[in-house]
N, C-alpha and C positions, 0 to 999 in steps of 0.2 A: 541377125537381129537379136537383141538381148531381151529376154523376158522381163516381166515386171518383178521387182524384188518383193518378197513377202515381208510384211511388216513384222518387226520383232516384238511388238507389244502384244499382250494377250487380252486386250479389251474386248469384252463381249463374249469371251469364252474362258471358263475357269481352268481349262486344260492347257498345259504347256505342249508345244509342238515337238519337244525333244525329250520329255521325261514323262513316263506313265505315272498315273496316280498311285499313291501308296496302297489304296484298297484293292487295286488291280493286281498288285504283286503277291499279296497274301490271300489267296483264294481258298487255301486248304483250311480245314477246321483244326482248331487247337486241341491238343490232347487233354485227357482228364486225369492222367496219373499225377501223383503228388510230386512237387519239386522239393529239392533239398534246401536247407538253410544256406545263406551266403557263407563263403569261406573267409574266415578272418585272417588278418595279417599274421597273427600268432600261429594259426593252423598252417599257413603257407610256409612259414619258417620251419615249423616242426616237420612238415613233409619234406622239405629240402634236406634237413639233417638225416631223416630216415632214408631218403634216396641215396645219399652219399654212403651211409652205412650199408645199405642193401647192395650197392655196387661193389663195395669192398668185401663184404662177407660172402656174397654169392658169385664170386669169381668162378669161372669154369672149373668145377671140382676135378674133372679128369685131368685137365691141364695142370692144376695145382698139385695133384698127386705125382704127375710126371716131373714137375719142378722139384718136389721134395726128393724124389729118388735121384734125379740128376745132381742136385745140390749136395746130397749126402755123399755121393761118390766124388764129384769134381772138386767142390770147395774143401772137403775133408782131405782129399789127396793133395791139393795145393798147400793146405795148412801143415801137412806132414813133412813137406820137403822145403817149404819156404818160410822163414821166420816172419810171423805176423806181428806188427806193432801192437803192444798191449795198452789198453786204456782201463777206465773204471769198470766197464762191463766184463773185462777179462778176469777180474778178481772174483774168487768164489764167495767172498763175503759182501758182494754188492747187494743193495737193498732188494732188487728185483729177484735175485737168485735166492736170497734168504727168506723172503716173505711171500714170494709168489711161486717160483718154479719148484722149490722143495715141497710145497704143499699144493701143487698145481691141481690135483684132482679135487681137493677141498674147494677151491675156487670154482671149478667147473660145476660141481654139485650145488654149490651155494647159489649160483645164478640159474642153472638149468632147472632145478626143482621148482621154484615158484613160477618160472616162465612156462614150464610144461604143464603145471597144474592149472594156471590161469587160462592158457590158450586152449587146452583140451576141455576145460569146463565150458568154454564158449561153444566150440564146434561139436561137442558131444551133448550139448544142451543140458548139462548138469547131471548126466547119468554116471554116477560114481563107479559102478561096476565096470562100465566101459572105459572110463578114465584110467582105472587101475590096471585092468587086464590088457587093454590095447595100447597104453601109452606109458604110464609110470614104470611099468616093468622094464622098459628099455634102459632106464637109469640103473636098475639093479643088474641087468645083464652087462652093461658097460663097466660097472664097478667090479663085477666078477672078473672080467677079462683084464682090467687094469691090475687087480691083485694077483691074478694068475701069472701074467707075463713078468711083472716086476719081481715076484717071488722066484720065478724060474731063473731070471737073470742073476739074482743074488745066490741062488743055489749053485749055478754053474761056476760063478766066480769063487765061491767058498770050496766047492768040491774039487775043482781042477786047478787050484792055485798052489803056489809054493812060497813059504816064508823065507826071508833072508837069513833067519836064524835056523840053523840046521837042527833037524829033529822035531821042530814044532809043526804040528799038523793042523792046528786050529787057527782060523783067521782071527777070531776074537782074542785069543791068547797072544798071537803074534803081534797084533796091533797094540795090545795092552802093555806088552813088553817094550814097546817103542821101536819095533822093527817094521819092515815094509812087506806087504803081501803082494806077490806077483801072480795075478790071476787074469783070466780072460774077462775083462770088465765090460760086458755089453752095456751100451749107453741107455740107461733108464730115462735120462732127460730127453733123448731123441724120441723114445717111445711115447712118453707122456705128452710131450709138446705136439707131436704130430697127431696122435690119437685124440688128444684133447681138442685140438683145432678142428679135426674132422667131425667130432661129435657135436661141437658147438655149431658148425655150419649146418649139419643135417637136422639137428633139432630146431634150429631157427627157421627152417624153410617153411614152416606153417604160417609165417607172416606174409608170404608172397600172396598178393591179391587180398590181403586182409580187409582193405577198404571196400571190397566188393560186398562184404557181408552187410554193411550199412545200407547199400543200395538194395540188396535182396530183401532186407527187413522192411524197408519203406514200401517197396512194391508189393510184397506179400501182405502187408497190413492193409494196403489199399484194396487188393483183390478180395480179402476176407470180409472187409466192411461193405464193399459194393455189391458183390454177388458171389457168395461162397461156393455156389454150384458151377460157376463158370470155369471152363477148362483153360489152364494156362501152364506155361512151362517153367515156372519159378522153381529153383532148387529146394525151396522150403515148403513146397506144396504138400509133402507127405508128413510134415511135422504135426503133432497134435497141438491143441491149444496150449496145454501146459508146457510142452517143449518149446513152442514158439515164444511164449511169454518169458521163459527162462533165458532163451537166446537173446531176446531183445533187451532184457534187463542186464544180463551179464556182459554183453558186448559194450554197452555204454559205460558200465561201471569199471570194467577191467582193462579196456583198451589203453588208457593213459599209462597204467602200470606195465602193460605188455610192451609198449613203445619204449619206456625207460629201460626195461630189462634188455630189450633188443639192442639199444645203444651200448649198454654195459657189456653185453656179449661180444659185440663187434670190437670194442676196445680191448677186451681180454684176448680175443683171437689175434689181434694185431700184436699184442705184447708177446704171445706165444711164438709168433713167427720171428720177432726180433730176437728173442732169447734162443730160438733154434739156430739162427745164424751165428750167434755168439758161441753156442755149443760146438758147432761145426768148426769154428775158427780156433778155439782155445782148449777144448777138452777132448780126451779120448783119441784113438787112432781111427783111420778111415773104416776099417773092417768092423770095428766095434760099433761105430755110429750107423753104418749101413745095416748091420744085422740087428741093431736095436730099433731102427725105424721101420724095417720091413714087416715085422709082426703087427705094428700099428696099422699099416695100410691093408694088410691081409685081413685083419680083424674087422676093420671098417667095411671092406668090400663084402666079407662073408655075412655081416649082419645087415647093413643098410641096403646093400644092392641085391642080396640073394634072399636072406631069411625074412626080413621085414617086408619085402616087396612081394612075397608069396601070398596068394589069395587064400590059401587053406591053413596058414599058420599064424599064431599070435606071438608077439605083438605086431601092430601095424605101423606103417610109416607116419611121421608127424603130419597132421592136417587131415587125416582120414577120420571122419566122424559120421554124423547122421545126414550130412549133405555135402555136396561138392562145391568148392569155391576156389581152390588154388591150383587147378590143372592148367598148366601153361601150354598154349598152342605153339607148336614148333613149325614155323613157316619161314621161308627165306624172304628177307626184306629186299626190295629192289635196290640196286646200287645207286648211289647218288649222295648228295650232301645231306648230312644229318640235320634235322631241325630240332631246336630246343623246345619250341612251342608249336602246337598244332591245334586244330579244331576238329572235334569228332562229334557228329550229330548235334551241332550247335553248342557244344560244351568245350570251351578252351582248355587245353592241357599244357602243363608245364612239368618237365622232367618225368613224363609218363603218369602224372596225377591230375585229376580233374579239378578245375577251379570253378566252382558252381556260382560264384558271385559275379562272374563276367560272361554271361551268356550272350550269344550273338543274335538270338531271336527269342520270341516269346512263346515258342512251341514247347512240346513236351520234352521232358528230360530223357525219355526212353528208359530202357532197362539197363541193368548193370553191364550188359554186353557192350554198351557204348564206351565203357572205360577201357583203358589199356590193360592188357593181361597181367602186367607186373606192378600194378599200383598197390600201395600199402596204405 
């Protein structure tokens, strides 16, 4: 026997027999933390550009160093035994060599100085003594090593070279007389291009998770206005009112300039890599390039990986200030297909960055921990 079919109409009952009411789905209380302003199209496009720059600049540094060493040996060796077709970049008077590589350290300092000052002013909350002692001095140290190694290279070439004119012992007089000086010419270009690239990469690391600061400021401001005595785990909870006010004002004021400088730093680092390949292909011999690049890597490792990372010595690494914001969690991601977009705590994410204007619910935004660790 067949039972009676239930009527499909909902007359007499406001409830559907197959769909619960909306108010039954959302029984939890809404949060009270402040929500961020909607993300504009301009902001999304800016974050996309920054994401591409970040992926290019923050390529695995250890792997990059290995590639540098391997390329200095292999590409240089191939160029020594096989004739390489020459183009515009093979000429020593090309515009990039004349106006960029020959004054490479000037370009590094030109971009890194304002970038370091602005970023450190934000995460040091305007403490000038800390900015100078903990951060600006790194540029002085880097400049010293640049001058030391390049001067040593010139000294070795001048001291242990021979002029084609017999009896002439001075390199300057030899070249002035129109003769050729045969010396062990360690590649200063390889040194400055590798050392300059590594310095750009390390100094720019302070922008990792830079966008987290905005979330921290918003939550901390809420905590201080609602109940100053309430215990919370915000990284900004130990800041004084003056420090917090300086942080809030400087972050909003300087972030656009920091982003522009970050893009310029990325472009300069790409140019250094291109010119390094040209140097490997067209200039010096393999041993001169290898011994020219090795001090750059050793100096980078001794300073950024040993000296600056020490807890008891100054200066400190980029990003270390009065609060923590850029510590990246190192966890293994499960294998599977990568997703460009995702949803975390109700906040859609694109390329690892939160899109606040497209929320999936009306609940609280949560804290900054809901954002990905690498957002900028």
